[in-house]
C-alpha angles and dihedrals in degrees: 000000000000111000122221122239090258091053092048098043117107100184126085125236110219129352116350102196132045089242086067098044093099086066094060116127133230092047095162091052091049092046090055098055093036089057089052092048093049092048094049101042140071139181091290096051123119116209127191119201104197106200095019098166111187097348101270094145095047090052094047096044096051090046087055093051106269107168105188134079122281129210119190123196129185137159091222107089093192090056091049092052090052091046091054089050093047094051099032092125094056114087093189093065129085128177128199136184102224138151101252090223092056109044120177095220133107120258116271090011101135126062090205131020119194125192120175126188092342114112093051088064098052132078091255137339101236100093096038097045091043089056095043089049090052095055094041117101100180122344133031115189114203114192115184133186093194106057117226114245127243093206111020125076126240114299112200110195122184112204117221089246091061106261130103133245102192134178115201134201109253098214092050091048093050092048090051091053091046089057087056091057101264127137122235104290129251117230107224099173142014135168135162090295115009131063128184124202128186116207117196117207119233109236 
C-alpha cells in the first residue's frame, strides 16, 4: 500500500514534548475553539482530535478544565508515540495512528470532533470530512490556516516534498457539509490567516 506523505514523515511539526507546549503557535486560534469545547462538553463527553500531532490540544484542554474523554488520531506514528508519552499520566486520553479517511470508530460516536490545519494538507477533503462527519454526533470544528475563498474555485497545490497546500471554495465546502447533515456553520474565530468554523449536525 502506498503511504501518504504524513504516514512516511519522520519529523515532527511543532513542539514535541509537553515541556515545549507553551511555545506552540496560533494561541488565539486555539483559545477560540478550546473555549467552545469547554462550554459545550461535560464529564460524559467524547472528543476526537483528528490530526492531534504530539498531544498539544489534550494537554491544553485538560489544563483548562476539560472533564470528558479525549481521543487523538494522527497518521504520523512518531507524533503518536510522543503524544502517548506526553499524556501518559492521564487515564482519560487515548491516541491512535489511523488513516483519517478510515477511522475505526462507530458512527455518531463523538460529541465533538476537532480537526485543525488538516484538510489543506491532503489531496482533497472528501474522504476525510466524510469520515469525520460519520463519527460526529453533534459538533465538528474545522480550523483552517488557508482560508477558503468566496469567489475562487478549489486550488489543489502539491508541494515538491509531497504534501499539499490547498485553498478550497467556501460555498462548495459548505454544500458538501450540508449533504452530510450539518447546518450552516458558525464562524467562531478569524484573524489575518486562520479561520475556525463550527458545524452542528442535524439530528
